[in-house]
N, C-alpha and C positions, 0 to 999 in steps of 0.2 A: 577603553581607559581603564587604572584601575585605583581605587578608594580605600585607606581603609580610617577603621572609629573603632576605634575605645571605650569601649562602656566598663561597668563594673564586673562583670563575669565572663564578658567576651572580645576577641580584638575579631573584625570584623574585615573581608579581603570583600569587592565585588569589581567586577567587571561587567562591563555591562555595550552591547555594539545597537543601536540604531544601522535598523538596516533600512526602513521607510516611513514617514511619520503616520502616527493616528488623526483621524479628524475626531471632531467635534461631533456627537449623535449618532459616533461607528460605536456600532458593535462590535466587544472584543470582547476573544475568547484570552486564556491567564493561564498557564498548566506551570503548575512547579513541582519539580522530582528529585530529593534526593537521593544523591549517589555514593556518599562517603559518609561513614556516621564509625567508624570507628577511632582514628588516629582524631578525626578534625569532622566538621559538620558540613557535608558543598552541598550546595543544591543549587539543579539549577533551570532559567523563567525563561518560556518562549511565549511569547505573547504573539497574538495573531489576530486576524480578523476572520469575522465569528462565520461570515460569509460565502465567502471567499477558498478560506483556507489559507489564507499569504500572510508569510511570517513578518513581523513589527518591529520586535526586538527580540536581542538576543543578548540570556545576560546568566550571572552565578555568583554567588555569593560563596562563603570557603572564610568559615567558622569555630575557634579554639576559645576551651575552656584557657580561663586566667584564676587565680585565686585572689579574690575578690579584697583579701587583707593587705596579699602582696605587689599580687597587681602577677606573679609568675604564669609563664605560661607552663600547660599539663599539657602534657602530650596523648592521650588520650579522653574519647567524649568522656562526663559523669557516668555512673553508670546507669542511673535511674535512665535518662533520655535512651538510651542505645537498649535497655531491653524495653522499650515501650517503642522504640523505633522496629527495630527487628516484632516484638510482638505487634504489631499494624502490616508488617511485610508479610508474616505470615496468614496472619486471618485471611480467611476469598475472598472474595469481589464481587 
């Protein structure tokens, strides 16, 4: 499933694939990773059972910055966000 959501500053695409259902009171692990950030922001998500590690859901979002006043799509992620992501990636974990 792909959906597009339009906000004042970002255009967002979403792809979501349900592999298995999550159950009430089931402990889940959610992992999100930024895989692209120069021209657009792509975040990959994985939801799995915390005990078995079995994957339940995969998804990703693609976000593109737009000029708030005009809605014009910008083909580069704003510099302030690119710099913060690069600094976080370079920091020791």
